[in-house]
C-alpha positions in Angstrom: 201.0 109.5 284.2 198.6 112.1 284.1 196.8 109.9 281.4 196.2 106.9 283.7 193.1 108.3 285.4 191.5 109.1 282.0 192.6 105.4 280.8 191.0 103.9 284.0 187.6 105.9 283.8 187.9 104.6 280.0 188.1 101.2 281.3 185.3 101.5 283.8 182.9 103.0 281.3 183.8 100.0 278.9 183.0 97.4 281.5 180.0 99.0 282.4 178.9 99.2 278.7 179.7 95.5 278.3 177.7 94.5 281.4 174.8 96.6 280.2 174.8 95.1 277.0 175.4 91.3 278.3 172.3 92.1 281.0 169.9 93.5 278.3 170.6 90.7 276.0 170.1 88.2 278.8 166.6 90.0 279.9 165.3 89.8 276.1 165.9 86.2 276.2 164.3 85.8 279.5 161.2 87.9 278.1 161.2 85.7 275.0 160.7 82.5 277.3 158.2 84.0 279.3 156.1 85.0 276.3 156.5 81.5 274.9 154.8 80.1 278.0 152.3 82.8 278.3 151.2 81.8 274.6 151.1 78.2 275.6 148.7 79.0 278.7 146.8 81.9 278.0 146.8 81.6 273.8 148.0 83.8 271.0 146.2 87.0 272.2 148.0 87.4 275.3 151.1 89.8 274.1 151.9 90.6 278.0 155.6 89.7 277.8 155.8 90.6 274.0 154.4 93.9 274.8 156.9 94.4 277.7 159.7 93.6 275.2 158.6 95.9 272.6 158.7 98.9 275.2 162.4 97.9 276.0 163.3 97.9 272.4 161.5 101.5 272.1 163.6 102.5 275.3 167.1 101.3 273.9 166.3 102.9 270.7 165.9 106.4 272.5 169.4 106.0 273.8 170.5 105.6 270.5 172.2 102.0 271.4 172.8 99.6 268.2 171.4 96.8 270.3 167.9 96.1 268.7 169.0 93.3 266.5 170.8 91.5 269.3 167.9 91.9 271.6 165.5 90.6 269.1 167.6 87.9 268.4 167.7 86.6 272.2 163.9 87.3 272.4 163.3 85.3 269.6 165.8 82.7 270.8 164.3 82.5 274.4 160.9 82.1 272.7 161.9 79.2 270.4 163.6 77.4 273.7 160.8 77.6 275.7 158.3 76.9 273.0 160.2 73.5 272.4 160.3 72.7 276.0 156.7 73.7 277.2 154.4 72.3 274.4 151.2 72.4 277.2 150.5 74.6 280.1 151.8 72.3 282.9 152.6 73.3 286.6 156.1 73.3 285.5 155.4 76.0 282.7 153.4 78.0 285.2 156.2 77.6 287.7 159.1 78.8 285.3 157.1 81.5 283.9 157.2 83.0 287.6 160.8 82.4 287.7 161.4 84.3 284.3 159.1 87.2 285.6 161.4 87.2 288.8 164.5 87.5 286.5 
């Protein structure tokens, strides 16, 4: 019986860790989408969201997490999805970037 609180703590830590992994990967994908739109609207020199992603990767590395490849894959997938959808800088693209920025 004395081990039950320890097990409950371990379960909660695991759940928080899984939530963090899910959230940071989703954020990486959103950043990729936003980056694709910025490129379409502002040109290849606009690296605002990519720079944000690089800072996020550096932060994750400082904590020793093993998420870097999953984060990079999610960013690239988000970029590919948005690049296929937004081939021109339309009002829809601009509005979508705003939504992604809020996320």
